[in-house]
C-alpha positions as semicolon CSV with decimal commas, in nm:
position;residue;x (nm);y (nm);z (nm)
1;M;-5,010;1,970;-1,806
2;M;-4,994;2,346;-1,866
3;K;-5,230;2,562;-1,665
4;S;-5,416;2,842;-1,841
5;N;-5,176;3,132;-1,812
6;P;-5,193;3,436;-2,043
7;K;-4,823;3,510;-1,986
8;I;-4,706;3,166;-2,099
9;E;-4,948;3,175;-2,392
10;T;-4,785;3,501;-2,506
11;I;-4,437;3,353;-2,462
12;I;-4,534;3,045;-2,665
13;S;-4,685;3,261;-2,940
14;N;-4,375;3,485;-2,958
15;L;-4,140;3,188;-2,958
16;K;-4,336;3,010;-3,232
17;E;-4,313;3,326;-3,446
18;Y;-3,936;3,342;-3,391
19;I;-3,854;2,976;-3,457
20;P;-3,842;3,014;-3,840
21;Q;-3,568;3,279;-3,802
22;I;-3,342;3,059;-3,588
23;K;-3,424;2,706;-3,706
24;E;-3,192;2,689;-4,007
25;P;-2,900;2,906;-3,892
26;Y;-2,871;2,711;-3,567
27;K;-2,976;2,373;-3,712
28;I;-3,249;2,325;-3,452
29;E;-3,434;1,993;-3,468
30;E;-3,653;2,033;-3,159
31;I;-3,739;2,320;-2,928
32;G;-3,970;2,330;-2,629
33;I;-4,023;2,493;-2,293
34;F;-4,033;2,342;-1,947
35;G;-3,991;2,446;-1,587
36;S;-4,164;2,701;-1,369
37;Y;-4,344;2,883;-1,654
38;V;-4,499;2,559;-1,779
39;R;-4,604;2,464;-1,426
40;G;-4,744;2,814;-1,358
41;E;-4,497;2,859;-1,071
42;E;-4,285;3,139;-1,218
43;T;-4,186;3,444;-1,017
44;E;-4,051;3,779;-1,135
45;N;-3,700;3,632;-1,100
46;S;-3,768;3,312;-1,295
47;D;-3,588;3,238;-1,616
48;L;-3,752;3,060;-1,907
49;D;-3,618;2,708;-1,950
50;I;-3,592;2,610;-2,315
51;L;-3,506;2,255;-2,416
52;I;-3,333;2,237;-2,750
53;K;-3,197;1,968;-2,976
54;F;-2,951;2,058;-3,248
55;S;-2,869;1,865;-3,562
56;S;-2,579;1,631;-3,495
57;S;-2,381;1,812;-3,765
58;I;-2,386;2,150;-3,589
59;D;-2,066;2,281;-3,434
60;F;-2,094;2,650;-3,355
61;G;-1,934;2,619;-3,011
62;L;-2,000;2,801;-2,689
63;L;-2,005;3,142;-2,855
64;G;-2,286;3,040;-3,090
65;F;-2,477;2,877;-2,804
66;C;-2,453;3,194;-2,592
67;Q;-2,548;3,405;-2,895
68;L;-2,865;3,200;-2,944
69;E;-2,949;3,220;-2,573
70;N;-2,905;3,599;-2,584
71;K;-3,116;3,634;-2,901
72;L;-3,399;3,440;-2,736
73;T;-3,370;3,648;-2,418
74;D;-3,389;3,971;-2,621
75;K;-3,680;3,849;-2,835
76;L;-3,889;3,719;-2,545
77;G;-3,796;3,984;-2,287
78;I;-3,728;3,711;-2,029
79;K;-3,394;3,562;-1,926
80;V;-3,363;3,234;-2,116
81;D;-3,179;2,926;-1,993
82;L;-3,106;2,696;-2,287
83;V;-3,075;2,328;-2,203
84;I;-2,944;2,086;-2,464
85;K;-3,167;1,780;-2,477
86;D;-2,882;1,539;-2,546
87;S;-2,695;1,670;-2,239
88;L;-2,972;1,614;-1,984
89;K;-2,858;1,442;-1,667
90;I;-3,029;1,110;-1,607
91;N;-3,175;1,216;-1,271
92;L;-3,351;1,518;-1,430
93;K;-3,427;1,383;-1,776
94;N;-3,760;1,210;-1,708
95;N;-3,904;1,503;-1,512
96;I;-3,809;1,749;-1,784
97;L;-3,932;1,531;-2,069
98;D;-4,262;1,472;-1,888
99;E;-4,343;1,844;-1,871
100;V;-4,183;1,986;-2,186
101;I;-4,412;2,154;-2,436
102;Y;-4,262;2,121;-2,783
103;L;-4,311;2,426;-3,002
104;G;-4,167;2,362;-3,337
105;C;-3,925;2,207;-3,579
106;A;-3,956;1,828;-3,573
107;E;-4,219;1,825;-3,300
108;K;-4,242;1,522;-3,077
109;V;-4,576;1,350;-3,034
């Protein structure tokens, strides 16, 4: 569960505002955050872990993926590490899915 943290609340607000601009061009189905920021354990060197699920029809390659990661980094002012939901390793998947906070698109319940 997310601790009360003004910094993460600002990040969530900014990301929610930005989602409409990236949802269609990048065919994003789900987007959420997890990791140290969600747990309230971030340091000045922490990156923001963003879990993302793309439409199965998307094929913009590594360049498009890096472009999206850079756009999010620029918009949020924090280094972003994009993690593709469908590529999660089994040993990490449950931990990540247990703490992820979904922010938009086809939100999970």
